[in-house]
Structures are given as C-alpha cells and as structure tokens.
C-alpha positions as CSV (number, residue, x, y, z in Angstrom):
1,M,63.8,125.2,31.5
2,V,62.0,124.4,34.7
3,L,61.0,127.6,36.4
4,G,61.1,127.9,40.2
5,T,57.9,128.6,42.1
6,A,58.0,131.0,45.1
7,P,55.0,130.7,47.4
8,G,53.5,133.8,48.9
9,A,54.5,134.8,52.3
10,A,52.9,132.9,55.1
11,D,50.6,134.7,57.5
12,E,52.5,135.1,60.8
13,T,49.3,136.3,62.6
14,T,47.0,133.4,61.8
15,G,49.8,130.8,61.5
16,D,48.6,129.8,58.1
17,W,51.0,128.0,55.7
18,T,51.1,128.9,52.0
19,G,52.5,127.1,49.0
20,A,52.2,126.3,45.3
21,L,51.9,123.3,43.1
22,E,53.6,123.6,39.7
23,L,53.0,121.1,36.8
24,R,55.2,121.5,33.8
25,G,55.9,119.8,30.5
26,N,59.2,120.5,28.7
27,Y,60.2,119.6,25.2
28,Y,63.5,119.8,23.2
29,W,64.1,118.8,19.6
30,E,67.1,118.9,17.4
31,T,68.3,116.8,14.4
32,S,69.2,113.6,16.3
33,T,67.7,114.0,19.7
34,R,64.2,114.6,21.2
35,V,63.6,115.2,24.9
36,V,60.2,115.1,26.7
37,A,60.4,116.1,30.4
38,P,57.4,116.4,32.6
39,S,58.0,117.7,36.1
40,L,56.1,118.3,39.4
41,D,57.2,120.9,41.9
42,V,55.7,121.6,45.4
43,S,56.8,124.5,47.5
44,L,55.7,125.5,51.0
45,A,56.2,128.5,53.3
46,A,55.8,128.3,57.1
47,P,54.7,131.2,59.2
48,N,58.1,131.5,60.8
49,G,59.9,132.2,57.4
50,T,61.0,128.6,56.6
51,R,60.5,127.5,53.1
52,F,60.4,123.9,51.8
53,G,60.3,122.5,48.3
54,V,60.5,119.2,46.4
55,E,60.6,118.4,42.7
56,Y,60.3,115.3,40.6
57,L,61.3,115.2,36.9
58,V,61.3,112.5,34.2
59,D,63.4,112.8,31.0
60,A,62.4,110.6,28.1
61,I,65.4,111.1,25.7
62,T,65.0,109.6,22.2
63,S,68.3,109.6,20.3
64,A,70.2,107.9,17.5
65,S,73.8,107.4,16.2
66,Q,76.9,105.7,17.5
67,A,77.8,108.9,19.4
68,A,74.8,108.3,21.6
69,G,75.7,104.7,22.3
70,A,74.3,102.6,19.4
71,L,76.6,100.8,17.0
72,T,74.0,101.0,14.2
73,D,71.9,104.0,13.3
74,N,68.8,102.9,15.3
75,R,66.8,105.1,17.5
76,F,66.4,104.3,21.2
77,T,64.7,105.9,24.1
78,E,66.3,106.3,27.6
79,I,64.4,107.4,30.7
80,R,66.0,109.5,33.4
81,H,64.4,110.1,36.8
82,Q,65.5,113.0,39.0
83,G,64.3,114.1,42.5
84,S,65.3,117.1,44.5
85,G,64.5,118.8,47.8
86,R,65.3,122.2,49.3
87,V,64.8,124.2,52.5
88,S,65.7,127.7,53.6
89,H,65.0,130.0,56.5
90,E,65.2,133.8,56.9
91,L,66.5,135.4,60.0
92,E,66.3,139.0,61.1
93,L,69.6,140.1,62.5
94,P,70.0,142.5,65.5
95,S,71.3,145.1,63.0
96,G,68.0,145.0,61.1
97,H,69.4,143.2,58.1
98,F,68.0,139.8,56.9
99,L,70.0,136.6,56.5
100,T,68.7,133.7,54.5
101,L,70.4,130.3,54.9
102,G,69.4,127.1,53.1
103,G,70.4,124.1,51.2
104,G,69.2,121.3,49.0
105,F,70.0,118.0,47.3
106,Y,69.2,116.1,44.2
107,A,69.6,112.6,42.8
108,S,69.4,111.5,39.2
109,R,69.4,108.1,37.7
110,E,69.3,106.6,34.2
111,P,70.4,103.1,32.9
112,D,74.1,104.1,32.5
113,Y,74.5,107.2,34.6
114,R,73.9,108.2,38.2
115,S,74.3,111.6,39.7
116,G,73.9,113.1,43.1
117,G,74.7,116.4,44.7
118,A,74.0,118.9,47.4
119,N,74.1,122.7,47.6
120,F,74.3,125.4,50.2
121,L,73.0,128.9,49.8
122,S,73.1,132.2,51.8
123,A,71.8,135.6,51.2
124,L,72.3,138.8,53.2
125,S,69.8,141.7,52.6
126,T,70.1,145.2,54.0
127,R,67.3,146.4,56.2
128,D,65.6,148.2,53.4
129,R,66.1,145.2,51.1
130,Q,67.6,147.3,48.4
131,T,70.9,145.4,48.3
132,T,71.4,141.6,48.6
133,Y,74.7,139.7,48.7
134,T,74.5,136.0,47.9
135,F,77.0,133.1,48.2
136,N,76.3,129.6,46.9
137,A,78.3,126.3,47.0
138,S,77.4,123.0,45.3
139,F,79.0,119.6,45.1
140,L,78.1,116.6,42.9
141,H,79.3,113.1,42.3
142,D,78.6,111.3,39.0
143,E,79.0,107.6,38.1
144,V,79.4,106.8,34.4
145,R,78.7,103.3,33.1
146,Q,78.2,101.7,29.6
147,L,75.3,99.8,28.1
148,F,74.8,98.3,24.6
149,R,71.4,99.0,23.2
150,T,71.5,97.7,19.6
151,G,73.8,96.4,17.0
152,S,76.7,93.9,17.3
153,R,76.8,94.0,21.2
154,V,80.5,94.9,20.9
155,S,81.7,97.6,23.1
156,P,82.0,101.0,21.3
157,N,84.8,101.8,23.7
158,P,87.9,99.6,24.2
159,M,87.9,100.5,27.9
160,G,84.7,98.5,28.3
161,G,84.0,94.8,27.9
162,T,81.4,93.1,25.8
163,D,78.9,93.3,28.7
164,A,80.1,96.7,29.8
165,S,81.0,95.3,33.2
166,R,84.6,96.6,33.1
167,F,83.7,100.2,32.4
168,A,83.0,102.2,35.6
169,K,84.2,105.8,35.8
170,N,83.4,108.7,38.1
171,F,83.8,112.4,38.3
172,D,83.2,115.0,41.0
173,A,82.5,118.7,40.7
174,M,82.5,121.7,43.1
175,T,81.0,125.1,42.3
176,L,81.4,128.4,44.2
177,A,79.4,131.4,43.3
178,G,78.8,134.9,44.6
179,S,76.7,137.8,43.4
180,V,75.5,141.3,44.4
181,E,72.1,142.8,43.4
182,R,70.9,146.3,44.0
183,I,67.7,148.2,43.5
184,L,68.9,151.6,42.4
185,T,65.5,153.2,41.9
186,P,61.9,151.9,41.8
187,Q,62.5,151.3,38.1
188,L,66.1,150.3,37.9
189,Y,67.8,147.1,39.1
190,V,71.3,145.8,38.6
191,Q,73.0,142.5,39.4
192,G,76.4,141.0,38.9
193,G,78.4,137.9,40.0
194,Y,81.1,135.4,39.5
195,Q,81.2,131.6,39.5
196,Y,84.1,129.1,39.8
197,A,83.7,125.4,39.0
198,Y,86.2,122.6,39.4
199,L,85.6,119.2,37.7
200,N,87.7,116.2,38.2
201,G,87.4,112.7,36.8
202,F,86.0,111.1,33.7
203,L,84.7,114.0,31.5
204,A,84.3,112.3,28.1
205,N,81.5,110.3,26.5
206,P,81.9,106.5,27.0
207,Y,80.2,105.8,23.7
208,R,81.6,108.4,21.4
209,R,84.4,107.4,19.0
210,V,86.6,109.9,17.1
211,P,86.7,109.2,13.4
212,L,90.1,109.4,11.6
213,G,90.7,110.6,8.1
214,D,89.4,113.5,6.0
215,I,85.9,114.2,4.7
216,T,86.5,111.9,1.7
217,A,87.6,108.8,3.5
218,R,87.4,107.3,7.0
219,E,90.3,105.3,8.3
220,G,89.1,103.9,11.6
221,T,88.4,105.5,14.9
222,V,90.1,106.2,18.3
223,T,88.7,106.5,21.7
224,E,87.4,109.9,22.8
225,I,89.6,111.1,25.7
226,H,89.2,114.4,27.5
227,P,91.5,115.9,30.2
228,T,90.5,114.7,33.7
229,V,90.5,118.2,35.2
230,R,88.5,121.2,34.1
231,R,88.4,124.6,35.7
232,R,85.6,127.0,34.7
233,H,85.2,130.8,35.4
234,T,82.0,132.7,34.6
235,L,81.2,136.4,35.0
236,H,77.7,137.6,34.6
237,A,75.7,140.9,34.9
238,R,72.2,142.0,34.3
239,L,70.4,145.4,34.2
240,A,66.6,145.7,34.3
241,Y,64.6,148.9,33.7
242,Y,60.8,149.3,34.2
243,I,58.8,151.8,32.1
244,R,55.8,152.4,34.3
245,A,53.8,154.4,31.7
246,T,53.7,151.5,29.3
247,G,54.0,148.5,31.6
248,T,57.3,147.5,29.9
249,S,60.4,146.1,31.4
250,V,63.7,145.8,29.5
251,H,66.4,143.4,30.7
252,L,70.0,143.4,29.3
253,A,72.3,140.6,30.3
254,M,75.9,139.6,29.5
255,R,77.8,136.4,30.4
256,G,81.5,135.7,29.9
257,Y,83.0,132.2,30.2
258,A,86.5,130.8,30.2
259,D,87.9,127.4,31.2
260,S,91.2,125.5,31.4
261,W,90.4,123.7,28.1
262,D,90.8,127.1,26.2
263,V,87.1,127.4,25.6
264,R,86.0,131.0,25.7
265,A,82.5,132.2,25.3
266,V,80.4,135.3,25.4
267,T,76.6,135.4,25.7
268,P,74.7,138.7,25.3
269,E,70.9,138.6,25.9
270,V,68.0,141.0,25.8
271,R,64.5,140.4,27.2
272,L,61.4,142.5,26.8
273,Y,58.5,142.1,29.2
274,Q,55.2,143.7,28.3
275,E,52.1,143.7,30.6
276,L,48.9,142.9,28.7
277,G,46.3,144.1,31.1
278,E,46.2,143.0,34.7
279,D,46.4,139.2,34.1
280,A,48.8,138.6,31.2
281,L,52.5,139.2,30.6
282,L,54.4,138.7,27.3
283,R,58.1,138.1,27.3
284,L,60.2,138.3,24.1
285,R,63.8,137.0,24.2
286,Y,66.9,137.0,22.0
287,R,70.3,135.5,23.0
288,H,73.5,135.1,21.0
289,Y,76.2,132.6,21.9
290,N,79.8,132.5,20.5
291,Q,82.6,130.2,21.7
292,T,86.1,129.1,20.7
293,A,87.2,125.4,20.4
294,A,88.9,123.3,23.1
295,F,92.6,123.0,22.6
296,F,92.4,119.3,21.8
297,Y,89.5,119.6,19.3
298,Q,90.2,119.2,15.6
299,D,87.8,119.2,12.6
300,V,89.9,116.4,11.2
301,Y,92.2,113.9,12.9
302,L,94.7,112.2,10.6
303,P,95.8,108.7,11.5
304,T,99.5,109.7,11.3
305,E,99.0,112.4,13.9
306,I,97.1,110.6,16.7
307,D,97.1,107.3,18.5
308,D,94.5,105.7,20.8
309,G,95.1,107.2,24.2
310,D,95.8,110.7,23.0
311,L,93.5,113.6,23.8
312,A,90.8,113.7,21.2
313,T,87.1,114.6,20.9
314,F,84.2,114.4,18.4
315,D,81.9,116.4,20.7
316,P,80.2,119.3,18.9
317,K,80.2,121.3,22.2
318,M,84.0,121.3,22.1
319,S,84.1,122.9,18.6
320,R,84.2,126.5,17.6
321,F,80.5,127.6,16.9
322,H,77.9,130.2,17.5
323,S,74.2,130.2,17.9
324,H,71.2,132.5,18.0
325,L,68.1,131.9,20.1
326,A,64.8,133.7,19.8
327,G,61.6,133.0,21.7
328,F,58.6,134.1,23.7
329,Q,56.7,133.4,26.8
330,L,53.1,134.2,27.5
331,R,52.0,134.1,31.2
332,V,48.3,134.4,32.1
333,R,46.9,134.6,35.6
334,G,43.3,133.5,36.2
335,G,42.2,136.8,37.8
336,F,39.5,137.1,35.1
337,L,37.8,133.9,36.5
338,G,37.0,135.7,39.8
339,G,33.3,135.6,40.6
340,T,32.6,132.7,38.2
341,V,32.2,129.0,38.8
342,L,36.0,128.8,38.3
343,D,36.7,131.3,41.0
344,G,39.0,128.9,42.7
345,L,41.5,129.3,39.8
346,R,41.7,133.1,40.0
347,N,45.2,133.0,41.4
348,A,46.4,130.2,39.2
349,T,49.0,131.0,36.5
350,L,49.4,129.3,33.1
351,D,52.4,129.9,30.9
352,F,53.6,128.9,27.4
353,N,57.2,129.1,26.3
354,L,58.6,128.5,22.8
355,S,62.1,129.2,21.5
356,Y,64.0,128.3,18.3
357,I,67.8,128.0,18.2
358,W,70.1,128.3,15.2
359,N,73.3,126.4,15.7
360,T,76.4,126.2,13.5
361,N,77.8,123.0,15.0
362,R,76.7,119.4,14.2
363,F,73.8,119.5,16.6
364,G,72.0,121.7,14.1
365,N,69.0,123.8,14.8
366,G,66.5,123.0,17.6
367,V,63.2,123.8,19.2
368,I,62.7,124.4,22.9
369,G,59.2,124.5,24.4
370,S,57.4,124.2,27.7
371,A,54.0,124.8,29.3
372,G,53.3,125.1,33.0
373,L,50.4,125.5,35.4
374,T,51.0,126.9,38.9
375,L,48.3,126.5,41.6
376,P,48.9,128.5,44.8
377,F,47.3,127.2,48.0
C-alpha cells in the first residue's frame, strides 16, 4: 500500500539536488485483524543521475484467536519495525541507450519474527526511451520464533517448549523477474513480464493448529505442517490508453499465478484515471481474484485420515476462494495555493485511498485505506 516517491530530475547545470519527503498512514481491517502502519520515505536525486532513498515503517497489528498465537480468544497488539534503503544510477551508453543499475536492502523485526533481504535491479532503455527492459533479483532470509502472549502459557505447537526456547525455524527465498514495457504511441502503453520465486524452509505458521473432526464435533488438533519448498511462477501484463480529449486514462491488467503446491490464481483488474482540472486526479479501481486450493488443504480433516506430522493446514489463504476489490484514490496537488501565504506547498501532493474487499474465505470482508502527503524539495 505504500506508494514509491520519485523525485524530480536534479539540475545538472546548477548542481542542485532534488528530493521528496513522503508521510503516509495505512490502515487495514478485517474480522479478526486490524493493522495501522504509518511510514516515512525520503528520496534524493543527485545532479549526476544517482538516486537515493530510505524508508521507515511501523506496523501495529491487533489480532485475536489461537491461529494468531493466543490460546484463549483475547486480543493482543504486536509491533513490527521495518527499515529499508535503495540507490540507483543511470548511465548513458556509447550506443545512446540508457542503463540504470541499482539495489537496496530491508530489515524487519517483530517479537517473534525477523526478516532481512537485498535486491538488485537493472533497466535498459532505448535512446528514444520508448522501450525499457528490466531485470530484478531479490533474496531474503526469515527467522521464525514462538511467543506465548495469553492463556495457559503452554506451547500451541508441540515443536516448541513452554518458554518457546526450543522453537527456532528459518526460511530463505529468491525471486527473479524480468519485464518489457513499450510506449507504442503518445496515448498507448503496454507492459508484460514474468517472475519466478523459490522458497525453502519453514513455511507454516508456528501458532496455527489444524482442528480434527467435522463441523458438528471437534476431536482434537494436529500441528500445521506445510511443504518445505515452494516454487512460484507469475505472468503479468498491462495496457494503458490515454484519451486526451477528456483527460481520461484506462488501464487493463491481468496476472496469472501457479505454484508447486497446486495453487492457481488469476487476477484481472481495471483502473480508470480521470483528471479533475490541473491539480486533481481521481482513480477508480476494480480487481477480481480467484484461486484454487493447495493440494494438502482440506475443509475437514478426519482423525482417522491424518496423524501429527502429516501435511495439513488451516490457513484460509491455502483454501479455494475468490474475492472482489473496489476502491478509489483522490490525489490533489497544491498548485491552487500558488501566490498565497501557503505558496510553499504549491508542489505538495495529498492523496486519499479507500478500498473494500469481499472475500469468500474465513478472513471475511475487509477495508483498506491510506492517506499520504508528499513534499518535494
């Protein structure tokens, strides 16, 4: 939900630096979880074409239920801190083409989870900048631990001890992605790409237990266990068309997903951007998502069919479900403040985002919202 901020090009003649400061508040709500996530992003552009950026984000996640780690149905709030940095540089090649190279890192920490990663990016643009080829690679390492927040203080997972000291799992991931984007005409733009991801290690939830029995009677639980390897493939494409006479832009997108757990998903999306004068832009959005279930997911696990140690999951994200998302964004630039006592804010941008999601899995429906203020300098 956090939008990137691209500073304006630095002035190579005067040697001036340019940049932007972005303050953002993000909000997510569904039946059992609420997330409030303020963030701060600072980006800089040097006169020689080098760009820098840093971001700091805090997640306050309020949740309930044994699946989230409590053995009794009590709410708790967990805080996650995340910091990241990025740098890139554009080179003009002897052929007249442009090559951008860059990379970044991030680190995230919460009481029972640590994550860190790095990424590399490259982009080659033709001399007329009508075609751009990109290649990205990222790597991450996660450490999963176990805490007991409420209730009996007994481990919700037999792999842990009563003080969680024996539960220490890790997983690693690598992602490779490439794309091609092309400006066909001043009004028409197309883009397409492919992403491959490889995950290896502990990929389950250390707190979630899988109930046994049917809907009329529960007969105990078993440990949630996922396969330790997951391979993901994603194809995506986007087409954008600008109608100059009305100041309208239509974006059509499609994403297809498949992985080694037999999860298949398709995500069509349409966005409509409408200029409202010189200083305002309205975006309307609709997205549909439809996926199959993982091969080891069942709606009901019978005690006679499964033992502790078998593959099993109670994760709604592993079930067969579909969702609909509809939302809007209003972005307003402070150009109308020029010549007033607030003239210093004439290039600032304020945006509001609100979406509602209809879900058919146990997560239920949800609300996603954010508000941001971008101050260029």
